[in-house]
Each structure stands twice: as C-alpha cells, then as structure tokens.
N, C-alpha and C positions, 0 to 999 in steps of 0.2 A: 774739542779744545775750546775753551773760553778766552775772550779776549785778553784777558788777564796774561793767560798763560802764552800766546802769542809772542809776548816780550817776557822772557822769563825774568829779566832783570827788574820789570815792574810788579810782578808777581812776589819776588823776594822781599823787595823793599816794601812792600803792602803788608806782608806777614810780620816784618819786624816793627812797622809802625804800630800795627794794632797789638803787638805784644807790649809796646811802651804806653799805648793808650790806656789799656785796661789797670796799668799799675800807677795812672796818675793819681795823686794823693786827693785832687779835687774830685774824683769819681768815687774812691774807694774809702776816705777816710770817715766821713759824716755819720756813717751808720756805725761805727764802733764808738762814738761820743756818747757819753751820758747827758743827761742835763746838766747844765752849768752848774756845779756846785755852790751853796750859799758860802757867805764868807771869802776869803782872801785866796784867790786863784792865781798861781803863776806857772808860767808856761816856759818848759827849757828844751833844748835840744840840739843835735849835732847831725851833719851828714848832709849828701848831695841832695836829697829831697827833703830836708827839714824847712826850708823856707817856703815850699811849696804846701808840706803840712801844715805850718803855722798859718798860711794864707788860708787854708781850707778851714782852720779850727776858728779863725776870726769870721769867716762866712757864716758859722754855724752859730758861735756865742758871741760874738761882736768883739769890740777891742779887749784885748787882754794884757796884762803885765808878763813881762818876761823876757827872755833872752834866747836866741837861737842862732848857732854859728853853721855856715854854709860855705861851699865853695866858691871861690872868686868867679863872678859872672853869674851865679846860681840865685841871687836876692831876689825875692818877691816883696811887692808893697803890702805893708801891714799896717793897721791902725794902731795899735798898742804895742806889740811884740817887737823889740829891738832885733833887727837882722844884721849880724856882723858877718862879714866875708872874710875868708883865711886861705890859705894854701893847701894843696892836696895834689898828690898824695906825700909829699913830705912836709911836715908842720913848718909853721913860722911864726913871728913873733905876735902877729895878730892873732892866731890861735892862743897861744900862750896867755896874753893878756885877757882875752874875752872868756878864757875857761876860768881864770882866777876871779872876773867878776861874776860869773856863775856859780862857783861854789861859795862865794860871798853872799850873793842871793839866795841861796837856798840855806845856809847857815843860819839865817835868822827866822826861820819858820818854826811853827808851834804845831801842836795836835791836831788843832781844829782847821788848819790849812790843807790845801789842796794842790798838788804838783802834777801837771801833765808834762810828761816828757816824750819828744818825738825824735825817734831814733831811725838811722838810715845807714846804708853804706857810704863810708867815707868819714864817719866819726871818729874812727880810730884815729886818723890824722888831723881832725879839726879840733878834737879834744886834746888838749895839750897840758898836762901838770906831770913833768917828768918827776920820777922817783927821786928821794933826798940824796943828794951829792951829784947828780945827774945834770948837766947842763942842757940848755936848748941845742948847741950845735952838737953836742954828744948824741942827743936822741935823734937829730936830723940825720946824722951818719949813720945810725943804726937802722934807722928806716929806710935810708937809702940802700943798705946792704941787704936788707931784707928783701927788698923788693927785686933785687937782682940776684937773689939766691936761687929762686925756684921752688922755696918753700911754700907747700899749701896754705891756703888762708887762716885755717884753724891753728896751724903752728905758728903763723906769723902775730895773730892775735894772743896767742898764749904768753908769748914773750912779750907782746907790748904791754899785756894787763901787769906783768910783773914788774914794768919800767915807768909804771903811773901812778900818780895818787888820785885818778877819776875813774879810770876803767876797772872792769871786774868787781861790780856792785858798789864800787866807791861813790859814784854819783848819788845814787840812791841813799845810801849810807847818811851822807852830808844832808840829804832834806829830812833826816828822821828827826822828830817823831811824826811829821807831815804825813798824810796820806798820798800815795802815788800811783797814777796810772801811766804806764808806758806804752805807746803804740808805736809799732817797728814796721820797717818794709826791709824784707829781707833781701840780701845780697850775697848769702853764704851756701854753700851744698848743705841740703838737710833742714834749713830753716831754725837752726839751733839758736834761741835767743841769747844765750851766752857768748856767741860768736858774732852777732850782728854789732857792728861797730865796737867789737870787743867787750861787748856786754856791760855798759856802765851801770845798768839798774839791775843786772842779774848777779846772784851769789855764783862762784867759782871755785872748785875743787882742785885746779892744777896748784902745782907746786913751784918754788923756785928751782929744784931741782930738775922739774921737767923742761923750764925755760933753758937752764943751763945745757941742758942735754940737745935743746934743738939749735943752740948757737953750735954746738960739736958737730951735728951729724950734717948741717948744711954749711960747715966752715965759715962761719960769720966771725971776721974779727970784729972787737969790740974795745973800748977804751978802758983803762983800769976801773973809771967810777963805776961802770955797768958792771964789772966783774964784783966789784965791791957791794954794788946794790942788791945782786943775786945772792949775794952768800949770807944774807941777813933776812929775816921774816919781812916779807911786803905786805902792802896795804890790802891785798886781794880780800874780799868779804867771802866767807865761805859760805855755802848753802845752809840754811836753817838759823843763820845769825838773826838775831832779834831786831836789828836795825833794818832787816828785809821782811819784817812780817806784815807791814802795811803797803807793799808794792804789789802791783798786778801787771804782768806783762803779757802783752797781746801782739801777735803778728797781723797785720792789715792787708798785706799784699807779699805775695811770693812768687818765684818763678814759674812754679807749676801752673798758678792761674793765667799768666801770660802765654806759655806755651799752649795751653788748652784754647785760649783765645784765638791765638794763631792758627792752629790746627782746624779750628771751625770754620775759620776764613778759607783756609786753604782747600778743605771739603766743598765749600760752598762754591769755590772756584772749578770743580770738577777733580779734584786731586784725590788720589789715595793718601794717607798720612801714616807714618810710622813714627812713634814718640820713641828716642832713644835714651830718656832719663833726664831730670832737670837738674841733675846735681853731678854731672860728670867733672872729673878732676884730671890732673896728670899735666904733663909737658904738652905744650900747644901742637909741636911737630908731631910729637906721637899718636895724639888723638887722632890728628890731622891723616895720619897714616894709616889708622884703624878705619877711619870713616871712608878714606878712599877704597879701600879693599871692601868694604860693605857695598858703597856705591856700584864698584865695578860690577859685583857680585849680582846684584839685584838689577842693575841695567841689563845686564845679559839676557835676563829672564823676561824681561819687555817686549812685546811685539806690536806691530801696527795696530792702532785703534785701542790700545790699553790707555787708561787714564794716567796722566803724570803722577808720580810718586815723590812725596815729600818727607824727608828725613829732618825731624826737629830734635834739638837737644839744647840743653842749658847747663849752668853750672859755672864753675871758676877755673879757667886753665892757668897755666903757669908759665914762665919764660925764664930759664936760666941764661943769665946775659953772659955772653961770649964774645961779643962784638962792640963796636962802638956806634951802630946805626940807631936809628929811631923807628921803633916798632913795639905794639903791644901783642898781648896774648891772641885778640881776635884777628887782627892782620898777619901776624906769624901764622896761625891757623890756616885762613885763607892762602898765603903763599906756599906754606908745606903741601897742602891740599891740592893745588894747581899742580906742583912738580909732581906730587905722587899719582896723579890722574893722567898728566902728560897729553893733555888735549884731548882725553877720551869725549867722543861725541854725545852730546844731549845731557851733560852733567853740568850744572851752575850751581852757586853757592853762595850765600852770605854769611858773614859773622860779624857781630856787632855788640858793643857794650851797651846795656840799655840806658846807662848814665849819659851817653854820649861821648865818653872820654874813654880810647882803649889806651891803657898805659898811662902815660904822661902827656899824649897829645891830644889836641883838640879836634879828634878824629873819633867816630864811633866805630869804624872799622871797615870792611873792603867787600866787595863783589868780585866774583871770578866765573870764567865761562871757557870753553873749548878754545877760544882765541887767545887767552890772557897770555900764555908762554909765547906763541908766535909774537903777539903785539910787542912784548918786551924786548925779544930778540931783534925785531926790526928796527927797534930803536937803540940797539947796541947794549942791552941791558942784560946781566948774566943773573936769571934768577937764583941759582943755587949759591952765588957769591953774595948776593943781596940777603937771602937766608943765614949764611953763615955769619953774616955781619951783624944779625938781628936788625936789618934795615927793611922791613916789611912794610913801614909806612911810606919810606923812601920810595920803595918800588912801586906801590900802586899810586903814589902822587905822580909817578912819571908816566906810568900807562893811563891814568886818568880814571880810576876805578875806585877811589875811595868813598866811603859814605859818610857825610858830614851832616850832623843835625842841629849843632849847637845844644846849649843845655837842654836836655829833655824834663828835667826837673822831678826825675825819679830814680829807682836804681834797684831792678831785680835781677842783676847778673848778667852773664854773656847771653846771648841768643844766637843760635845758627841753624840754618836752614840749607839742606842740599835736595836741590830739585833734578829729578831724573825725567828726561821726556823720552816718550817712545820712538821708536824709529819710524821714519814717515814711509808707508807703503810704495 
C-alpha cells in the first residue's frame, strides 16, 4: 500500500485535485487557439470558467477587446477583456445588464471581423436576456423552480433556451456576419455543445412544445408571461440557419479527460481502477444507493494483499428538493451513500463539483468513511432526517468532512470516487 492510501482521504482528495487541474484553461486552451486573426477581434463569453479562459487567451494573444461574464468571486485579471461578475445559479441584474452590452458589442460587427466565444458551465444563468414579455424576476423564479425540480440538465437547458434571447444559437446569430470560433468547457453529460451553457453559439432543433412538456412533466409552475412566451415561436436558431454558417464550435475540456487523469494517478498510487462512466445522471440518492450496492459486492471479493480498488464516475446528478435544508447533489450523494453503506469497513468516498460549488453553497462536496455515521450520531445528528430535509451540507459541516476549495476556475461537472480497501491480514 502506498503512502497515499494509508490515509484514504488524502488519496481521494488528490484524485479530485488532479481532475480539476487537467481542466484548468491555462493548461488546455492555448493549443486550440489559432494565430490571432488580423483585423478586429472581439472576445465574449460566459460561465464559471470563462474569466480563466479569457486570461489564457490574453496569455497567448496579448490584450484583446471584449466582455466576459463570470460568477461572483471567479474574476481573473485581464489586460483588455472586461470581466463582469454576476449571480449563479439564479441570475441577477448584473448579468442582465452585461448581456445587453455584449449583444450591443456583437451587433456592430461585419464580415471581416472575428469573434472568439468562451463558453463554460454556468453560462445558462450568467447570460441573461429574457424572452419578450418575461421580466427578470419571473425568469429568476422559473430558474429557481427548475433547480428544485429534479429535472435533468438537458431538460432544464431546453426550457431556458426558449425563454431567452441569447441562448440556443442566438448569441452567434447576433454576431453574424462576423466569423466566430467558440471554445467550450463541457459540464454536461455527453458533451453536446448544444447544451453547454444552453448552447448560445449552437443551433437547436427543440420546440416550444417540448419546453411546455418539460414544465408539465416536472410540475413546474410558471407565471402567465412564461406561458405566453412559450405559446408563440421563440428566437431559438435552428441548425442549418445561414447565420450559423460562419461559426465553429469546439469542446476543449470535458469530464472524460479529468476522470482519465484521476484514474492514472490512482494507478500510480497502486490502485486498481474501475470507470463507471463520465455521464451518469439521475437522483443523487438513487445513484448513491446503486454505487453502494456495487461497492459492497466488490469489497466482498477483496482479499488481504489485494490492491485497493477505486470506482470513478462523472456526470450531473440532480436533487428533487423536498426539505428546507442546504445541500447540493454531491453532498446529497455522499450522505445517501454513507447511509446505504452503514459503516461498511474499508469503504471511503468523495463527491465534489469540479467548479467548487455544489448546488448554491460555497462548498465543493464532501468526504465519507466507515466512521461518518457514528461521528454524526455521537453529536446527536440523525443522518436520515438530514437527508429527508435535503440538508447534506449542514450534515457534513457538523461532522467536519466538507470539501471546500474556493473558486477552481473551471467546470467539468461532478467528480465521484469510491475507494475500497482490502481487509488487513
């Protein structure tokens, strides 16, 4: 056993840190940049990684004209590109004003101009231009209801596109006839550019009817203005539209790359690795129950002297909010996993969001081990009651096993690692 696996939490945290490190735009972006084009070049973007992406662009190209919107606390120093901070996951007036300025900037461009768009997870909330007749307050209410509904990210983004004047290819259309290169960091299962940040530079084939069906399927109540907006044709740009003919979209970092890097580090530490997939979706507690079953079955087959086994997975889990606690999908996964494992010997786990923010909390996620439930009960904390209240962050704060990173400046979705240690002879 290596020095790292003598302290399971150290190995788990090292794997997470490695996954984040390889997705840093300062490491990954430059090789996707062409030489800086002649003439007018404008850089725009949005997302939790967008300011770091802008910083990487200026490291390669020098000072640039442009405007990028990122989450509060995620700004980076740039010499020419203006960085605006706004709210995430529920949009605010700062995002609204900055998006209007971005659309104005793109509206004045011509055929000889070049636009570099930097898109990452979080752009759905940070690019704010509500559909005609929908107010910011109404858009905020819909967004909050979506986040609490348990709907998968692709369904949420479909609805967001049809309630926006900037998503679903509309940002690219605003720049036409300028040429555009969009560089993206994926935070969505499957890495479909149409759903990264709700696809502001990508044509979209979904319809208002599909958006209305999402409201019905997940019982999302909306104001009359939203119903009216979805009853008429929306501004989403269909694939093949001439205004998208000069746009190239490229994904420069994705969850699979981060999982592969973490797997390589685990193998260097003497572990066997099993990849469960980079695009897992579903309710956090249901996925936790499934991984607990897998972990128990695999742990039963380990013998003294066997190498530790690490189960790695990515994707984006959801939480259907039923209680009034504080918790995101990664913390809820960990709490549900701990309950399902019930102190099983030799099984440790970490689940974190690679952007450093799990749900709406400034917490990346949590760590668990065989002692987690006992430590909570010794403090008079009922794990099952906390899970029922969706209070996973409160639970892990009380037992001292939160993972807090601060802004990571990237976003390649959730990262989960379950470590199985062999029994001692």
